[in-house]
N, C-alpha and C positions, 0 to 999 in steps of 0.2 A: 823343324827346329825354329823356324821364324816365328810361328805362333807362340811357342813356349818362351822364346826370348822376349817377345812383345808382351806376353802376360807377366813375365818377371819384371819387365820394365814398368808396366802399369802398377804392379804391386809396390815397386820402389817409389814411384811417383806418389802413390797414396801414402806410403810411410813417411815421406818427406813433405806431406801436405801440399803437394802440387796438384790440386784437385782438377783444375781445368785440363791440364795435360793428361792426367790419368783418365778423365772422361773421354777425351779424343782417342786415346789408345784403346780403351775398352770398347768404344763404339765401333772401331775398326774390327776388333776381334769378334764382336757380336754380328757385324755385317757378314763376316766370313763364315761364322758358325753359330747360329742361334740356338742350336740344340745342346750346347755345352754348359752345364749348370755352373761350374766355377766362374764363368764369365758373367753370369747374371748376379752371382753372389758378389763379385768384385764391383759390379756397377752399383748395386745396392749399398755396399760398404762405402764407396766413394761419396755417394749422396749423403749418407749419414755422417760421415767424417766432415763433410763440407757444411754441415749444419742444416741440410735440407731433409729433415726427418720425413715429412709427408712423401717426398719423391722416393726416398730410400725404402720406406715401408711399402709403397706402391710397387716398386720393382720386385720386392720380395713376394708380395701378394700375387702379382701377375705370374711370376716364375713358379710360385707354389701351385697355381692352377695348371700351368703347363707341365710341371714335373712333380706331381703329387707323391711319387714314391721316393723322392730324393731325401735321404736321411740328413745329409749335410745341409741341405736347403731348409728343412724343417728346424733343425737345431739353430742355424744362424738367424732365421726369421724369428723364432721364439726369443732368442737372446736379444735381438734388436727391439722386439716389442717390450721386453723387460727393461732394457736400457732407456727406452723412451717413455717409461711410465705407463705402460699399457698391460699390466699383469692379467687383467680379465681376458683380453684377447689372446694373450699368450697361453693362458690356461685352456681356453677353448681349442686352440690349435693343438696343444699337447694332449688334451683329453682324447681327441680323435686319433692322434698319432700313436698313443700307447695302446689303444684298442686294436690298431692295425699292426703294431710291432710290440707285443707284450713282453718280449725278451730283451728289450734294448734299455740298459740301465741309464744311459745318458739322458734319455727322454724323461725317465722318472725323476732324475735329479733336477732337470729344468722344470718339470711339472711341480715339484715340491717348492721350488723358489717362486713360481708363478702363483701357486695357491697361497703360500705364506704371505706374499706381497698383496694378495687380494683379501687378506684377512680370513681365509678359510683354513683354519689351523688343523681341523680334522683331516681334510684332504691333503694338506702339506705333510702331516705325519704319516698318513697312509702311503703317499708317494715315496717318502724317504724310506719307509719300510720295504717297499718293493725294490727300491734302488739298492739298499743294503743286502737284501736277499739275493738279488741277481749278481752282486759283486762278491758273493761268498762270505757274507757276514750275517748269518742267521740270528745270532743273539741280538745284534744291533737292530735287525729287522723287527724282531719280536718287541723290543723296547719301544720302537717307534709306533708299532701298531697298538701297543698298550696305551701309549700317549694319545693316539687317535681315538681310542675308546673313550678316554676321559673327555675329549672334546665333542664326541658324538652325542653326548647328553642322553636324552631318553628316546632317541630315534632307534627303535627296535631293529629296523632293517640294517642300519649302519653297524650297530653294535653286534648283531648276529653275523654279518658278513666279516667283520673284523675278527671276531672270536674264531670263526671257521678258518680264516686265513692263518691266524696264530697256530691253530691246531695243525694245519697242513705243514707249516714251517717246522713246528716241533717234531713232527714225524720224520723230518729229514735229518734230525740231530742224532748222534750216536746215543745209545741207551744211557750211558753215564751222564751225558749232558742233559738229557731229558729229566733225569732225576734231580740234578742240581738246579735246573730251572724251576721245578715244582717246589723244592725246598725253599728257594729264594722267595717264592710268592707266599709261603705260609707265614702266619704271624710268628714273632719271636717266641721261642720256648715250645713250639709245636712242630710236629713233623707230619 
């Protein structure tokens, strides 16, 4: 219970902007248990909140190398990169993460933000498409992937893979929904 109380106290110190005290408490926690990811996240967040962005991001990067499978760490690190104006680095981190965890919607949502902030609209819409599909919204997923096609331009590879993904998602729809999706795409007056 002592570690849990101390962790809660450090969080309270962070929330009340008492960064130096929060650093001391977190250092003690890390000295006792370096293998606990939430302590590393707390340390990084303290540095970021104190305005020490390079130190906070370094804590995240170091922890990311130590705990590469931690979803919480990946999400918090990517969010910190976005908040500190580093969307390209966030996108690189998240591209790798979604390859390793293709069924994790939260990663796709962050990836969409990172790609959008990097000016990569096709990638942003593609990531939003996967996010919507994984959260049970196939029609929204198809709309996002159709938008991605518009931004793919004449890149045959991207257009082909996006069209194939749309087809896969349409196959998951009930028969009536498949038909209404096709009608919607037809020009007015034609079926």
